[in-house]
C-alpha positions as CSV (number, residue, x, y, z in Angstrom):
1,M,58.3,-2.9,21.1
2,R,61.0,-5.4,19.9
3,W,59.4,-6.1,16.5
4,F,56.0,-6.5,14.9
5,N,55.0,-8.2,11.6
6,T,52.0,-6.4,10.2
7,E,51.4,-9.0,7.5
8,Q,51.2,-11.9,10.0
9,G,49.7,-9.8,12.8
10,F,52.1,-10.6,15.7
11,G,55.3,-9.6,17.3
12,F,57.3,-9.5,20.5
13,L,57.5,-6.9,23.3
14,A,60.7,-6.3,25.2
15,P,59.8,-5.6,28.9
16,A,61.6,-2.6,30.5
17,D,62.9,-4.9,33.3
18,G,64.9,-6.9,30.8
19,S,62.9,-10.1,31.3
20,D,62.1,-12.5,28.4
21,D,60.3,-11.0,25.4
22,I,56.5,-11.3,25.4
23,F,54.3,-12.4,22.5
24,V,51.7,-10.0,21.2
25,H,48.9,-10.7,18.7
26,V,47.2,-7.9,16.7
27,S,43.9,-8.8,18.4
28,E,45.3,-7.6,21.7
29,I,46.1,-4.1,20.5
30,A,43.5,-1.7,22.0
31,G,41.9,0.9,19.8
32,D,39.8,1.3,16.7
33,G,40.9,1.1,13.1
34,H,44.3,0.0,11.9
35,R,46.4,-1.6,14.7
36,I,50.1,-1.3,14.1
37,L,53.0,-1.4,16.5
38,E,56.4,-0.1,15.5
39,E,59.9,-1.2,16.7
40,G,61.1,0.9,19.6
41,Q,57.5,2.2,20.4
42,R,56.6,2.3,24.1
43,V,53.5,0.5,25.1
44,S,51.7,-0.6,28.2
45,F,50.2,-4.1,28.6
46,T,49.0,-6.8,30.9
47,V,50.8,-10.1,30.9
48,C,48.8,-13.4,30.7
49,R,50.4,-16.8,31.2
50,T,49.4,-19.3,28.5
51,E,50.4,-22.9,27.8
52,T,53.0,-21.6,25.3
53,G,54.4,-18.8,27.4
54,N,53.6,-15.3,28.4
55,Q,51.3,-13.2,26.1
56,A,50.5,-9.5,26.2
57,R,46.9,-8.5,26.6
58,D,45.2,-5.0,26.4
59,V,48.2,-3.5,24.6
60,R,48.1,0.3,24.5
61,V,50.5,2.8,22.9
62,A,52.1,4.8,25.8
């Protein structure tokens, strides 16, 4: 996890392979209750191509 803004509900993931950062929205974080990602946290996710670039889907804390 590169960074995540809890107030705005989005952030960017840093893929392990060193490729470009990937946008993540709070609605894509799997789980019940309060969804927060923290800098440096390891996560798994699926990449979806969108009109504005790659976006993470089904984000889960590893």
